[in-house]
C-alpha positions as CSV (number, residue, x, y, z in Angstrom):
1,X,6.4,10.1,6.9
2,X,2.9,9.7,8.2
3,X,3.3,6.0,8.3
4,X,6.5,5.8,10.8
5,X,4.4,8.5,12.9
6,X,1.4,6.4,13.3
7,X,3.4,3.5,14.0
8,X,5.6,5.2,16.4
9,X,2.3,6.1,18.5
10,X,1.0,2.7,18.3
11,X,4.4,1.3,19.7
12,X,4.4,4.1,22.8
13,X,0.7,3.0,23.4
14,X,1.7,-0.6,24.0
15,X,3.9,0.4,26.9
16,X,1.7,0.2,29.9
17,X,3.0,3.3,31.3
18,X,2.8,5.4,28.5
19,X,-0.8,4.2,27.3
20,X,-2.9,7.4,26.6
21,X,-5.4,5.9,24.2
22,X,-7.2,2.3,23.9
23,X,-4.2,0.1,21.5
24,X,-6.8,-0.4,19.3
25,X,-7.9,3.3,18.7
26,X,-4.3,4.1,18.1
27,X,-3.7,1.4,15.5
28,X,-6.8,2.7,13.3
29,X,-5.0,5.8,11.9
30,X,-2.2,3.5,10.6
31,X,-4.4,0.5,9.4
32,X,-6.6,3.2,7.4
33,X,-3.3,4.5,5.8
34,X,-2.0,1.3,5.0
35,X,-5.3,0.2,3.4
36,X,-5.2,3.4,1.3
37,X,-1.8,2.6,0.2
38,X,-2.5,-1.3,-0.6
39,X,-5.7,-0.2,-2.6
40,X,-3.9,2.6,-4.5
41,X,-0.8,0.0,-5.3
42,X,-3.3,-2.5,-6.3
43,X,-5.2,-0.3,-9.0
44,X,-1.9,0.7,-10.2
45,X,-0.6,-3.0,-10.7
46,X,-3.8,-3.8,-12.4
47,X,-3.4,-0.8,-15.0
48,X,0.4,-2.1,-15.7
49,X,-0.9,-6.0,-16.1
50,X,-3.6,-5.0,-18.7
51,X,-1.3,-2.8,-20.4
52,X,1.8,-5.4,-20.2
53,X,-1.1,-8.1,-21.5
54,X,-2.0,-5.9,-24.5
55,X,1.7,-5.1,-25.5
56,X,2.6,-8.8,-25.3
57,X,-0.5,-9.8,-27.4
58,X,-0.2,-6.9,-30.0
59,X,0.6,-8.2,-33.5
60,X,4.2,-7.3,-35.1
61,X,5.9,-7.4,-38.4
62,X,8.7,-9.6,-38.8
63,X,11.6,-8.6,-41.4
64,X,13.3,-11.5,-43.0
65,X,15.8,-10.2,-45.3
């Protein structure tokens, strides 16, 4: 939701007749939101990778019977 709002503002601001702020200032909130999401997803992926590695390297018992 918030990403689409900020993207919409950026697109509107690139139209010269509708430009209210400098283009760089309009892109800043979207860049910050995307950066925060990237960091959060990266941390989740790292946790998942560590958990998967732990499970994949755990010892098992094999029933041969």
